[in-house]
C-alpha positions in Angstrom: 1.0 9.7 14.7 4.0 7.5 13.7 5.5 7.5 10.2 4.0 4.0 9.6 0.6 5.1 10.7 0.7 8.2 8.5 1.5 6.0 5.5 -1.2 3.5 6.4 -3.7 6.4 6.4 -3.1 6.7 2.7 -2.1 3.2 1.7 -3.3 0.2 3.7 -0.7 -2.6 4.1 -0.7 -5.8 2.1 1.1 -9.0 3.2 4.0 -10.1 1.0 4.3 -13.6 -0.3 0.6 -14.5 -0.1 -2.0 -14.6 -2.9 -4.7 -12.0 -2.4 -8.0 -11.6 -4.1 -9.6 -8.3 -5.1 -12.5 -7.6 -7.5 -12.1 -11.0 -9.1 -8.4 -10.7 -9.6 -5.6 -12.7 -7.9 -2.6 -10.6 -6.8 0.7 -11.5 -5.2 3.7 -9.3 -4.2 7.0 -10.6 -2.9 10.4 -9.2 -1.7 12.8 -9.8 -4.5 15.5 -11.2 -2.3 13.1 -13.9 -1.0 12.5 -15.4 -4.4 15.2 -18.0 -4.6 13.5 -20.6 -6.7 13.7 -20.3 -10.5 10.5 -21.2 -12.5 10.5 -23.9 -15.1 10.9 -22.1 -18.4 9.7 -23.3 -21.8 12.1 -23.1 -24.8 10.2 -20.0 -26.0 10.6 -18.3 -22.6 14.3 -19.2 -22.5 14.8 -17.5 -25.8 13.1 -14.3 -24.5 15.2 -14.5 -21.4 18.4 -15.0 -23.3 17.7 -11.9 -25.4 17.5 -9.7 -22.3 20.4 -7.8 -20.8 22.0 -9.5 -17.8 20.7 -7.0 -15.3 17.1 -7.6 -16.5 17.1 -11.4 -16.4 16.7 -11.9 -12.6 13.7 -9.6 -12.3 12.1 -11.1 -15.5 12.5 -14.6 -14.1 11.1 -13.5 -10.7 8.0 -12.0 -12.4 7.3 -15.2 -14.3 7.6 -17.3 -11.1 4.8 -15.3 -9.5 2.7 -15.2 -12.6 3.0 -18.9 -13.2 1.9 -19.5 -9.6 -1.2 -17.5 -10.1 -2.1 -19.1 -13.4 -1.4 -22.6 -12.0 -3.9 -21.9 -9.1 -6.5 -20.5 -11.5 -6.5 -23.5 -13.9 -5.8 -26.1 -11.2 -2.8 -27.4 -13.0 1.0 -27.5 -12.5 2.8 -24.2 -13.0 5.3 -26.0 -15.2 2.7 -26.2 -18.0 2.2 -22.5 -18.0 4.0 -20.0 -20.3 4.0 -16.2 -19.9 5.3 -14.7 -23.2 5.3 -11.2 -24.5 2.9 -9.9 -27.2 4.3 -7.7 -30.0 3.6 -4.7 -27.7 5.6 -6.2 -24.9 2.6 -6.9 -22.6 2.5 -10.5 -21.2 0.0 -13.1 -22.3 -0.8 -16.6 -20.8 -0.4 -19.9 -22.6 -1.3 -23.3 -21.0 -0.1 -26.4 -22.7 1.1 -24.3 -25.6 -2.4 -22.8 -26.3 -3.3 -19.1 -25.6 -5.8 -18.6 -22.8 -7.6 -15.3 -23.8 -9.9 -15.5 -20.7 -6.9 -14.9 -18.5 -5.1 -11.6 -18.4 -1.8 -11.1 -16.6 0.3 -8.2 -15.5 3.8 -8.1 -13.9 5.8 -5.4 -12.2 9.1 -5.2 -10.4 11.4 -2.7 -8.7 14.9 -3.4 -7.3 13.3 -4.6 -4.0 9.9 -6.1 -5.0 8.1 -8.2 -7.6 4.3 -8.4 -8.2 2.0 -10.2 -10.5 -1.8 -10.1 -11.0 -4.2 -12.3 -12.9 -7.8 -11.5 -13.8 -10.6 -12.5 -16.3 -10.5 -8.9 -17.7 -7.7 -6.5 -18.6 -5.6 -5.9 -15.6 -2.6 -3.8 -14.7 -0.3 -4.0 -11.7 2.5 -1.7 -10.7 5.0 -1.1 -7.9 6.7 2.2 -7.0 9.1 2.4 -4.1 8.7 5.4 -1.9 12.4 6.1 -2.4 11.5 6.9 -6.1 9.2 9.8 -5.0 11.8 12.4 -5.9 12.0 11.1 -9.5 8.2 11.0 -9.7 8.0 14.5 -8.4 10.4 15.7 -11.2 8.1 14.3 -13.9 4.8 14.8 -12.2 3.8 17.6 -14.6 4.0 15.2 -17.5 1.5 12.6 -16.1 -0.5 14.5 -13.5 -2.8 17.4 -14.1 -2.8 20.4 -11.7 -6.1 19.1 -10.2 -4.5 15.7 -9.6 -1.4 17.2 -8.0 -3.7 19.3 -5.7 -5.7 16.2 -4.8 -2.6 14.0 -4.1 -0.4 16.5 -2.3 2.9 16.8 -4.0 5.1 16.4 -0.9 4.1 13.0 0.5 6.4 10.2 -0.9 3.7 7.6 -0.3 1.0 9.6 -2.2 3.4 10.4 -5.1 4.4 6.7 -5.3 0.8 5.7 -5.2 -0.2 8.1 -7.9 2.6 6.9 -10.2 1.7 3.2 -9.5 -2.0 3.9 -10.3 -1.3 5.6 -13.6 1.2 2.9 -14.6 -1.2 0.1 -13.7 -4.0 1.8 -15.6 -2.0 2.2 -18.8 -0.8 -1.4 -18.5 -4.5 -2.5 -18.3 -5.1 -0.5 -21.4 -1.9 -1.9 -23.0 -0.5 1.6 -23.6 2.4 3.5 -22.1 3.1 5.7 -19.2 4.9 8.3 -21.3 3.1 10.4 -23.8 -0.6 11.4 -23.7 -2.1 8.2 -22.3 -1.7 8.8 -18.6 -3.4 12.3 -18.8 -6.4 10.5 -20.3 -6.9 8.5 -17.2 -7.7 11.0 -14.4 -7.2 10.2 -10.7 -10.5 11.3 -9.1 -9.6 10.1 -5.6 -6.8 8.5 -3.7 -8.5 7.4 -0.4 -10.0 5.2 -1.8 -8.5 5.3 -5.3 -10.9 6.2 -8.0 -10.0 6.5 -11.7 -11.9 7.9 -14.6 -13.5 5.6 -17.1 -14.8 2.1 -16.5 -11.9 1.1 -14.2 -11.7 -0.2 -10.7 -8.5 0.4 -8.7 -6.9 -0.4 -5.4 -3.6 0.8 -3.9 -1.7 -0.8 -1.0 1.6 -0.4 0.9 4.1 -3.3 0.5 6.6 -2.3 3.2 8.2 0.8 1.6 6.6 0.6 -1.9 3.2 1.4 -3.3 1.4 -1.4 -5.1 -1.5 -0.6 -7.4 -4.0 -2.8 -9.2 -6.3 -1.6 -11.9 -9.1 -3.6 -13.6 -10.5 -2.2 -16.9 -13.7 -3.1 -18.6 -13.1 -4.1 -22.2 -13.9 -1.1 -24.4 -14.0 1.2 -21.3 
């Protein structure tokens, strides 16, 4: 079995640059270096961007570009009328024509090489984790994975470790909590092939070239 085939056995591939649909959600992942067009930003978005450190601005802008594309398709309107602004807890929210759209939930993720966004009618989380980060994930695995989860995942496979991290991160994003602290331990991984999480959550994980991409949909109150 080739290395690519071995990874595919755990994480099925997903095509970059195209909008995918899964479980009622819209999802897109792109290679960061291929996103050359800047989105139209509102004055409020420009204020948020200007407050970020320089190294964060490019990835923040790329995430908004993808999120605005998804919202524009969902509401059948121009992406220029869409705003994606942070809540007090830092999670993104959607506004169209200056008005919040509580029926649309958005999540954004980025790594040095990739950017992803997801949109759904229910709480949603998306996360990317490059396989090259597996060593760092392994060093903190005891803090977010139980012994049972580590045994289930297999602690030596970079793709599985990246997939587990992305799953946990996507899940806490859907819950609007954080990956550090007690929250990740409260969302057990019950399966990786296919991905199954505890609670009223649905999950999927794909391979975007050399990164794991996870999507989690959470039922409100679940």
